[in-house]
C-alpha positions as CSV (number, residue, x, y, z in Angstrom):
1,M,-8.2,-85.6,201.3
2,A,-6.2,-88.7,202.4
3,D,-3.4,-87.9,200.0
4,Q,-3.3,-84.3,201.2
5,S,-3.2,-85.4,204.9
6,I,-0.2,-87.7,204.1
7,A,1.6,-85.1,202.0
8,G,1.5,-82.5,204.7
9,P,3.4,-84.6,207.4
10,V,5.9,-85.8,204.7
11,K,6.8,-82.2,203.8
12,A,7.0,-81.2,207.5
13,T,9.3,-84.2,208.2
14,R,11.6,-83.3,205.3
15,A,11.7,-79.7,206.4
16,S,12.6,-80.7,209.9
17,E,15.3,-83.0,208.6
18,G,16.8,-80.3,206.5
19,D,16.7,-77.7,209.3
20,R,19.8,-78.1,211.4
21,S,19.4,-75.0,213.5
22,G,18.6,-77.0,216.6
23,R,21.6,-79.2,216.2
24,A,23.8,-76.2,215.5
25,R,22.7,-74.5,218.7
26,A,23.5,-77.7,220.6
27,V,26.9,-78.0,219.0
28,I,27.7,-74.4,219.8
29,L,26.8,-74.9,223.4
30,L,28.9,-78.1,223.5
31,L,31.8,-76.2,222.0
32,C,31.6,-73.5,224.7
33,V,32.0,-76.3,227.3
34,C,34.9,-77.8,225.2
35,L,36.6,-74.4,225.1
36,A,36.3,-74.0,228.9
37,I,37.9,-77.5,229.3
38,A,40.7,-76.6,226.9
39,V,41.5,-73.4,228.9
40,L,41.7,-75.4,232.1
41,L,44.0,-78.0,230.5
42,S,46.2,-75.2,229.2
43,L,46.4,-73.6,232.6
44,T,47.7,-76.8,234.1
45,S,49.9,-78.0,231.2
46,G,53.6,-77.2,230.8
47,A,57.1,-78.1,231.8
48,S,56.6,-76.4,235.1
49,D,54.5,-77.9,237.9
50,A,53.0,-74.5,238.7
51,S,49.5,-74.9,240.0
52,A,46.8,-72.5,238.7
53,V,44.4,-73.7,241.4
54,T,46.8,-72.5,244.1
55,V,47.3,-69.2,242.4
56,F,43.5,-68.5,242.1
57,R,42.9,-69.8,245.7
58,D,45.5,-67.4,247.0
59,W,44.0,-64.6,244.9
60,L,40.6,-65.2,246.5
61,F,41.5,-66.2,250.1
62,G,45.1,-65.2,250.6
63,S,48.2,-67.4,250.7
64,A,48.9,-70.0,253.5
65,P,51.9,-69.3,255.9
66,G,55.2,-70.4,254.5
67,D,54.0,-70.6,250.8
68,A,55.1,-67.1,249.8
69,V,58.1,-68.1,247.6
70,P,56.5,-71.0,245.7
71,N,53.2,-69.2,245.2
72,A,55.1,-66.1,243.9
73,R,56.8,-68.4,241.3
74,D,53.5,-70.0,240.4
75,S,51.8,-66.6,240.1
76,L,54.6,-65.5,237.7
77,I,54.2,-68.5,235.5
78,V,50.4,-68.4,235.4
79,Y,49.9,-64.7,234.9
80,Y,52.8,-63.8,232.7
81,I,53.4,-67.0,230.7
82,R,50.4,-69.3,230.6
83,M,47.6,-66.7,230.6
84,P,48.9,-64.6,227.7
85,R,49.6,-67.8,225.8
86,I,46.0,-69.0,226.4
87,I,44.5,-65.7,225.3
88,L,46.7,-65.5,222.3
89,G,45.9,-69.1,221.3
90,M,42.2,-68.4,221.6
91,L,42.5,-65.3,219.4
92,V,44.7,-66.9,216.7
93,G,42.7,-70.2,216.6
94,A,39.4,-68.4,216.3
95,A,40.8,-66.0,213.7
96,L,42.2,-68.7,211.5
97,A,39.1,-70.9,211.7
98,V,36.6,-68.1,211.0
99,C,38.7,-66.7,208.2
100,G,38.8,-70.2,206.7
101,A,35.1,-70.4,206.8
102,V,34.7,-67.0,205.2
103,M,37.1,-67.8,202.4
104,Q,35.4,-71.1,201.7
105,G,32.0,-69.3,201.5
106,L,33.5,-66.5,199.3
107,F,35.2,-68.9,196.9
108,R,32.3,-71.5,197.2
109,N,35.0,-74.2,197.7
110,P,35.6,-76.2,200.9
111,L,39.3,-76.4,200.1
112,A,39.8,-72.6,200.1
113,D,42.1,-71.2,202.8
114,P,43.3,-67.7,203.7
115,G,46.8,-68.7,202.6
116,L,45.5,-69.0,199.1
117,I,45.3,-65.2,198.7
118,G,48.9,-64.7,199.9
119,V,48.2,-63.0,203.2
120,S,50.2,-65.6,205.2
121,A,53.1,-65.5,202.8
122,G,53.2,-61.7,202.9
123,S,53.1,-61.6,206.6
124,S,55.9,-64.2,206.8
125,L,58.0,-62.0,204.5
126,G,57.6,-59.0,206.7
127,A,58.6,-60.9,209.8
128,V,61.6,-62.5,208.0
129,V,62.8,-59.0,206.9
130,I,62.9,-57.9,210.6
131,I,64.6,-61.2,211.8
132,V,67.3,-61.0,209.2
133,L,67.9,-57.3,208.7
134,G,66.7,-56.1,212.1
135,G,70.3,-56.0,213.4
136,T,71.8,-54.3,210.3
137,A,70.0,-52.2,207.7
138,L,66.8,-51.9,209.8
139,A,68.5,-51.5,213.2
140,P,67.1,-48.0,213.8
141,V,63.6,-49.3,213.2
142,T,63.9,-52.3,215.5
143,A,65.5,-50.1,218.2
144,L,62.5,-47.7,217.9
145,L,59.8,-50.3,218.0
146,G,61.4,-52.8,220.3
147,T,59.4,-56.1,220.7
148,L,56.6,-54.7,218.5
149,A,58.9,-54.6,215.4
150,L,58.2,-58.2,214.4
151,P,54.4,-58.3,214.7
152,L,54.1,-54.9,213.0
153,A,56.3,-55.9,210.1
154,A,54.3,-59.1,209.6
155,F,51.0,-57.2,209.7
156,V,52.3,-54.6,207.2
157,G,53.5,-57.4,204.9
158,G,50.1,-59.0,204.9
159,L,48.4,-55.7,204.4
160,V,50.6,-54.7,201.4
161,T,50.0,-58.1,199.8
162,T,46.3,-57.8,200.2
163,L,46.2,-54.3,198.7
164,A,48.3,-55.4,195.7
165,L,46.0,-58.4,195.3
166,Y,42.8,-56.4,195.4
167,R,44.2,-53.9,192.9
168,V,45.2,-56.7,190.5
169,A,41.9,-58.5,190.8
170,T,39.6,-55.4,190.6
171,R,38.7,-53.7,187.3
172,R,36.1,-51.0,186.9
173,G,34.8,-51.6,190.3
174,Q,34.3,-55.4,189.8
175,T,36.3,-58.0,191.7
176,S,36.8,-61.3,190.0
177,V,37.1,-64.2,192.5
178,A,39.0,-66.4,190.0
179,T,41.5,-63.6,189.2
180,M,41.9,-63.0,192.9
181,L,42.7,-66.6,193.6
182,L,45.3,-66.8,190.8
183,A,46.8,-63.5,191.7
184,G,47.0,-64.7,195.3
185,I,48.9,-67.8,194.3
186,A,51.3,-65.6,192.2
187,L,51.9,-63.1,195.0
188,A,52.4,-65.9,197.5
189,A,55.1,-67.5,195.3
190,L,56.8,-64.1,194.9
191,A,56.7,-63.5,198.7
192,M,58.1,-67.0,199.3
193,A,60.9,-66.4,196.8
194,L,61.9,-63.2,198.6
195,T,61.7,-65.0,201.9
196,G,64.0,-67.7,200.6
197,T,66.5,-65.1,199.5
198,L,66.5,-63.6,203.0
199,I,66.9,-67.0,204.6
200,F,69.9,-67.6,202.4
201,M,71.5,-64.4,203.8
202,A,70.7,-65.4,207.5
203,D,73.3,-66.6,209.9
204,D,73.0,-69.7,212.1
205,R,71.2,-67.9,215.0
206,Q,68.8,-66.3,212.7
207,L,68.1,-69.6,210.9
208,R,67.1,-71.2,214.2
209,D,64.7,-68.3,214.9
210,L,63.3,-68.5,211.4
211,T,62.8,-72.2,211.5
212,F,61.0,-72.1,214.8
213,W,58.9,-69.1,213.8
214,S,57.9,-70.5,210.4
215,L,56.6,-73.7,212.0
216,G,54.4,-71.7,214.3
217,S,54.6,-71.1,218.1
218,L,52.7,-69.4,220.9
219,G,55.9,-69.4,223.0
220,G,56.5,-65.6,222.6
221,A,53.1,-64.6,223.9
222,T,53.2,-61.5,226.1
223,W,50.6,-59.0,227.2
224,A,52.3,-56.4,225.0
225,K,51.8,-58.6,221.9
226,I,48.2,-59.2,222.8
227,A,47.6,-55.5,223.2
228,S,49.2,-54.8,219.8
229,V,47.3,-57.4,217.7
230,G,44.3,-58.3,219.9
231,P,42.1,-55.3,219.0
232,I,42.7,-56.0,215.3
233,I,41.7,-59.7,215.6
234,V,38.7,-58.9,217.8
235,L,37.3,-56.2,215.5
236,A,37.7,-58.5,212.5
237,L,36.0,-61.4,214.2
238,A,33.2,-59.1,215.4
239,A,32.6,-58.0,211.8
240,M,32.5,-61.5,210.3
241,P,29.0,-62.5,211.5
242,F,27.5,-59.6,209.6
243,L,28.7,-61.3,206.4
244,A,26.8,-64.5,207.2
245,R,23.6,-63.6,205.3
246,G,25.6,-62.5,202.2
247,L,27.7,-65.6,202.2
248,N,24.6,-67.8,202.4
249,A,23.2,-66.0,199.4
250,L,26.5,-66.1,197.6
251,A,26.4,-70.0,197.7
252,L,23.6,-69.7,195.0
253,G,25.9,-67.7,192.7
254,E,26.8,-64.0,192.4
255,A,24.0,-63.2,190.0
256,T,21.4,-64.8,192.3
257,A,22.9,-63.1,195.4
258,G,22.7,-59.7,193.6
259,H,19.0,-60.3,192.7
260,L,18.3,-61.1,196.4
261,G,19.6,-57.6,197.3
262,I,23.1,-58.6,198.5
263,P,25.8,-56.0,197.6
264,V,28.2,-58.6,196.2
265,Q,31.2,-56.3,195.6
266,R,31.0,-54.7,199.0
267,L,30.7,-58.2,200.5
268,K,33.9,-59.4,198.7
269,Y,35.8,-56.2,199.7
270,T,34.7,-56.5,203.4
271,A,35.5,-60.2,203.5
272,I,39.0,-59.8,202.0
273,I,39.9,-56.9,204.3
274,G,38.6,-58.7,207.4
275,V,40.4,-61.9,206.5
276,S,43.6,-60.0,205.7
277,A,43.6,-58.1,209.0
278,A,42.8,-61.1,211.2
279,V,45.2,-63.5,209.4
280,G,48.0,-60.9,209.1
281,A,47.8,-60.1,212.8
282,S,47.7,-63.8,213.7
283,V,50.7,-64.8,211.6
284,A,52.5,-61.8,213.0
285,V,52.5,-63.2,216.6
286,S,52.3,-66.9,216.0
287,G,54.1,-67.7,212.8
288,G,52.8,-70.2,210.2
289,I,50.1,-72.5,211.7
290,G,48.5,-74.5,209.0
291,F,45.3,-76.6,208.4
292,V,43.2,-74.9,211.1
293,G,41.4,-72.7,208.4
294,I,40.6,-75.8,206.3
295,V,39.9,-78.5,208.8
296,V,37.7,-76.7,211.3
297,P,35.1,-75.2,208.9
298,H,34.8,-78.3,206.9
299,L,34.3,-80.5,209.9
300,L,31.6,-78.2,211.3
301,R,29.9,-78.0,207.9
302,L,29.5,-81.8,208.1
303,L,28.0,-81.5,211.6
304,I,25.7,-78.5,211.4
305,G,25.4,-77.7,207.7
306,P,26.5,-74.7,205.7
307,D,24.5,-71.9,207.3
308,N,27.1,-69.3,208.1
309,R,24.9,-67.8,210.9
310,Y,25.9,-70.8,213.0
311,L,29.1,-71.9,211.1
312,L,31.1,-68.7,211.9
313,P,30.6,-68.7,215.7
314,A,31.0,-72.4,215.9
315,S,34.3,-72.1,213.9
316,A,35.6,-69.5,216.3
317,L,34.9,-71.8,219.3
318,L,36.3,-75.0,217.8
319,G,39.3,-73.2,216.3
320,A,40.2,-71.7,219.7
321,S,39.7,-75.0,221.4
322,L,41.8,-77.0,219.0
323,L,44.7,-74.6,219.0
324,L,44.8,-74.5,222.8
325,L,44.8,-78.3,222.8
326,A,47.5,-78.5,220.2
327,D,49.6,-76.0,222.2
328,A,49.2,-78.0,225.3
329,V,50.5,-81.1,223.4
330,A,53.4,-79.1,222.0
331,R,54.4,-77.9,225.5
332,T,54.3,-81.3,227.1
333,I,55.1,-84.0,224.6
334,V,58.9,-83.2,224.6
335,A,59.1,-81.3,227.9
336,P,61.1,-79.4,229.0
337,A,61.6,-78.5,225.4
338,E,58.8,-77.3,223.2
339,L,57.6,-78.6,219.9
340,P,56.5,-76.0,217.3
341,I,52.7,-76.0,217.3
342,G,52.6,-76.0,213.4
343,I,54.0,-79.5,213.5
344,V,51.2,-80.7,215.8
345,T,48.5,-79.1,213.6
346,A,50.1,-80.5,210.4
347,I,50.3,-84.0,211.8
348,S,46.6,-83.9,212.8
349,G,45.3,-81.8,209.9
350,A,47.1,-83.3,206.9
351,P,45.3,-86.7,207.1
352,F,42.0,-84.9,207.4
353,F,42.8,-82.7,204.4
354,L,43.7,-85.8,202.3
355,W,40.4,-87.3,203.4
356,I,38.6,-84.2,202.1
357,L,40.4,-84.6,198.7
358,L,39.6,-88.3,198.4
359,R,36.0,-87.7,199.4
360,K,35.6,-85.0,196.7
361,R,37.0,-87.3,194.1
362,G,34.6,-90.0,195.1
363,V,37.3,-92.4,196.4
364,I,35.6,-92.3,199.8
365,D,31.9,-92.4,199.9
366,L,30.4,-91.5,203.3
């Protein structure tokens, strides 16, 4: 009886140590606070001294006498420059982070990234086509679509790449993750080669635009761009939590997941389409922003564990917060100029990525 009374508390203690749901909820609540702080910092950061507090005070109580001209300028900056930038940054950051978590769960590899399947490269190719050929061979298309030509071309490029990838990797209704990964690398290399050819054809002005866009930026955020890609990103993010149970089961292997009643093939198809839509739309409006999809999910996995029920929403919150903070740094560190946000994320994310590699090889033991 004494042994049984001791064994019971020991098992309960081990179960409580292994259950991180309480910690995960606390982390998610903390991340909500961090996101609110990041939004406030983004509203008050920039080359201009426009005051968001003044704008919202005037919106609630009316402007003070003699402040009409300065407040009109502040309202213009806050509503039409900073607010679209903040909303776009939240959408893109959440999309990249959640898609990274989904891909890591799908490939069962913490180093997996949406860029591995060629979506980012395909989207970049579509955008480069418009930038280089938009004034010549594709002039009628760009004239018809206007400012929507670039994001639509990038999204179509990512979608075409994904459809080609799925067709190559699927045979007789079965999708091979290994084949999909290898095919994604090959398609990405092909897209990069075509992109390089177009860059070789570009003039000096186009080269400057291509360089800035390829390094990532939220500087072109407008309400029109948010309206064009926002619904796609929101729908994809809304569908991702429904994959959590299947991704948790997939960690045990495809055969085990199938025995547990998980429709593995449908799970793969849904994950790939969702990731393609979200990443393609994000790259279309922000360019290439790296390391968010790797760093954010891996960091959260260390904190709250691998349960995707908590990992996916936490990734969305942390990804949005980090991208807003990176954008605030990019806007202020060389003001009044602007540093491409991809440089900021690379400088902060590359050392963490190397740490992941060293830790996996056993060089670092924590």
